[in-house]
N, C-alpha and C positions, 0 to 999 in steps of 0.2 A: 591564625594560619596565614602563611605568606601567600601573596598573589601568584597564581599559576599562569604561565604563559603557554597557551594552547593554539596550535595551528590546525585549522580545519580545511580539508581539501574537498572541494566540490567543483566539478568542471564548469557547470553552469548554475548560476544563482539568479533565478528569474523573479523571486519574490512571491510566487503564488503556487508553488508546487509542494508536495508532501515533504521533501527534504528541506525546503526553505522554511516551511512552518516549523519543522523540527529545530532548525537553527535559531529561529526566533524564540522558541520556548527555551532552548538551551541558554541563550543569552540572558533571558529573564532570570533563570535559575542561578546563573553564574555571576550575576551583577554584584560587583564589589569583592568577588572571590577569585576571579580569573580574568585574564586579558585574552580576548579571542582575536585571532588573525585569520581572515578567510583568504585562501589561495584559490583562484578561479580564473577561468578564461573571460567570462563576461558576467555582469550583474546589473540589476535594475534598481536595487535597494541595498543600502549598506549602513543603516543606522546602528550605531553602538559598537562597531568593530572596525579594525583596520582591514583594508583590502590590498592584497598583493596580486597584481595582474600577471597572469601567465598564459599568454595567448600566441603560441608559435603558429606560423603558417601551416595550413594543411589542405588537403584535397581528399575528400571521402572520409567515412567514419573510422576506418582502420588507421589511417594516418593521423586523424584527429585525436584518437585515444592514445596512440603510441607516442606522438610528439608531446602531448600534454603530460603524460606519465614521465617521459624523459626529462622535460624541463622542470617539472615540479621537484623531482628528486635532486636535480642540480641546485634548485633554489633552497630547499630545506637544509642543504649542506652549508649554506652561507649564513644562515640565521640560527640563533640558539633558542630552542623551544624546550619547555618541560615535557610537552607531549605533542606528538604529531598524529592527528586523528584524520583518517581518510574515509570518505564516503564513496570513493572510487576504488577499483581494483588496482592499487598501486602498492608495490612492495616496500617502499621506503617509509613505512608508518609504524608507529608503536601501537596504535589502536585502530581497529577497522570496525566500522558499523556496517554489518551485512544487511542493509535495508532492502537490497534487491535480491536477497537469497543467493542461490547458486545457479550460475548460467547453465551448467550441465543438467540440473534438475528441470529447469525451464524447457530446455531443448527436448528432454526425454518426455515430458508431458505434452509439449506442443506437437510432437511427432504423432500423437494419437489422432489428430485431426488433419494431418497432411497426407497427400497422396504419395506413393513411392517415389515419383519423380521429384516432388517438392522436398521430400526428406533427403534425397541425394543432393539436391541443390544446397540444403542447409549444411550437410556434411562437408561439402567442398568449398563452402563460402569462407574466404580468407578472414573476414572480420570475426565470425564465430570461432574460428581456430585461434585467433589472436586472444579473444576474451577468455577462452578455456586455458590457454597458456598463461595469461596474466593472473587468472584465478589460482592456478597451480603455484606460481611463483610467490604470490601473496601469502598463501596459507603455509608454504614451506619456508618462508623468510625467518632467519634467526632473530631479526629485529622485532618481529611481532610479539607483543606482550599480551594482548587481549583482543578478543572479538566480541562485540556486542550484537546480539541477535534480537530481533523484535518478536520472535516466537520460539517456542520449544521445537517446533517442526524444523526450523532452519538450523537451530543448534544441533539437532540430531543428524541432519544431513551433512553438516560440516564435519562432525565427529566420524560419521560413517565413511565419508569420502576421503578425508585427510588425516584422520586419527589424532586430531588435536586433543590434548588432555582436558578434563573437566575444568581444571583451574584457569584455563585460558578462555573458556566460553561462558559468557554472561547473558542472561535473558533479561531485557528491560523493555517492557511494553511502551509504546510511544506515549501513552497517556491521552486523555481527552478533557476538554473544558466542560466539566459536568454542570456548570452554570449556564453556559451558552447553549449547550445541547441538553435539553431537559424536556420531560413530558409536557410541560406547559406549552410547548410549541403546538400542541394539538388544539389549542384555543382558536387557531386560525384555520382549522381543518375545513370547515364549510366554505370559507372564503376562497381558499387556495383551490379546492376542488371546483368551485364555480368558475374560477378563472380558466380551467382547462375543460369546462363543459361537462362536469361529473357531479352526480348527486352524492349525498352523504352515505348512501346505502351500497354503492357499487364497490366491490372489492378492488382495491387499488394497490398495485405492486410497483415498487420503485427499483430501478437499476441505475446505479451511479458509478461511472468509471470510464476513463478514456483508454482506447485500445480494446475494441470490442471482441476481437478474437481471443485474446488472453483472458478477458473478464467473463467470457462465456455467454455472450448475448444470443448467439444462435440457438444454444440449448434452452435459454429462457423463452425465446419465441416459440420453439417447438413444444415446450412444456405448456405454455399458455394456450396453444391451439388444442390441447387436450381438454381444456376446461370450457364449460358452456358459457361462462361469463367472466368478468374480471377485466381490468384495464391496466396497461403498463405505461409508465413514464420512463423514458430513457434520457438520462442526463449525462453528457459527456461528448467527447469528440473522437472521430476516427476518419481517416482519409478514405476509407472504404464504406462510409456510412450509407451510401446509396445502395450498396449490395444488401445491407440489412433491411433497408426499407423494402426492397424488392422481395426479400424472403418473407417479411411480414405480410406483404400483399399476396404472395403465392400461398401462404398458409391461411388466407382468409381473415387476417387480423388487421386489415387496413384501418378499420374504424375503432379498433381497441388498443392501438399503440400510438403514442406520440413521441417523436424525437425532439427534444427541447434544446439540444446542443449543450455547450459548456455554459454553466451559469455561475455568477460570482458568489451566490449565496444559496445553498441547498437546504438550509434549515427549514424553511416553510414547507418543503415537500416531505421532509421527515415527519412533520406534524400532520400532513394530509394523508400519508400512505398507511397501509395496513401491514406491510413488511418490506424489508429490503431483500432483494434477490440477487445473489452474486456467486454463481457457480463457476468460479474462476479455474482455469486450467492450472495456474500456478500463481500464488501470491503470498509472499512471506507473511504479511499481515496488513490487510487493507484498512487504512484509517477510517474509511466510510463505515465499516462495520462497527467500530468503537463509537462513532458519532451517532449512528442509527440506534444502537442499543442504549446509549446515554439518553437519547430522545424518547425512549420507551417503545422502540420498534423491535419486534423479533426479526432475526436474520436467517435467511435460508442460504447456505453456502456449501462449499465442496470440501472433501477430505484433503485437497491439495491447497487449502487456504490456512494460513496460521490462525485466522479467526475461529476455525472449527474447534480449537482447544478450549475455547470459552463457552462453547455451546453444548447443551444437553438436549437431545431430541425430545420435543414435546414439552420442554420446560421453559426455554427462553429462545428457541429457534429450532432449526433442523439442518442436518448435514447428510450429504450423500455424495456419490461419485459425480464428478463434473459433467459426465456425458450420459448419466442415467436419467433420460428425459421422463420416463414414466414415473419414477420416484419423485423427481422434481415437481411434476404436476400434482402429485399427492401432497407433497409438502406445502406447495402454494395454497392448495385448498385448505389444508389444516391450519396454516398460519393466519388465514383470514376468517376462520370459523368463529362466528360471534359467541359460541358457547365456551370457547377457550381463549379467545383473543385477549381479554383483559388480564388474565393470568400471565400469558406469554409476555405481554408488554411490561408488566410490573417486574417480572423476573429478569427480563433483558436489562432494565434499568439497574436493578439491584446487583447484577453480575459485574457491571463496570464501574459502579460507584467508587470502589477503592482505587481505580486506575486513573488517578488525577494527574494533572500536570505537575503539581507540587511533588507528588510521590515519585514521578519519573525523574524530575530534577534532583531530588535527594539521592536517588540511586546512582545517577551520573556523577554527582559530586563525591560520593563515597568511593566510587571506582577510581576517579582521578586521584583522590588522596591515597588510595592503596597503591596505585601504580607509580606514584612519585615519592614514596617514602624512602 
């Protein structure tokens, strides 16, 4: 097979985000079979591929996104690529990875927790209007050959909102390193728990994610307040983190919730916890759900998370509405119940064992080959 030339568009490549981990995995799978060129504003790591800098001046996020899209489209016209793959809402691409889902679906779900005044502010916000218009232009583009979704939920949303045919919509789960994320992590359970001042018997819930509003931390705290015991570790960052600390205090949870901030390695905490709790308002497919399940952790998540399509209530985790605090608390109790916990853990691992990085890379290569025939 000839070597394919693939341009990949990502506005910021920091080396430590979900999209960046995706690119690293894609590079590994494409090694020797495709030449990858990254088009980006800024990057902190670029091993294994060419980088084309595209960093026009901007002020504010609307100008930032608009100017990047404009200059990228000019740039790809000057170079010959077999495929132009975008991870941004930019219309001059052959292949779009909808890793962020649909902005209109996020706004619809976010409106559930906003005041009427805040909803009006969102509706009038020029940046949101730009993103919605860019989304519309992208999915109506005659150049667009295929869209890769990381969940069936997102595929169905795109089909419902834009009427794209089934032949253009492909579901490829991100994949997970099933060797690194493994039930063997539980060997350090006692040690990690001791490091945060907890015994082996205390029910321990884990929340992992930055952007606490979207990920549903407020609902988690309110659900935990319904339980007589149990401890929560919060891993991630948010500029309004102090607001959530105050909420925990107001709910009487000050001694039962620890905010650990962003950590470089979450694996030890997967081994120490009893379940991952992530009742997100909207998430196409959180990678942490795959990581937790591969580590043998049941997941409690929401109906507006792509991870929900892997979960069967009572078998490998639990699913409910993101704002149903009462049901969330019941699911938390059930997930940590010693009578069923071992079965939940085993089934969580079994569910994601086929979703390896190798399997994901193979699907991407097959798609590339089909699109370039």
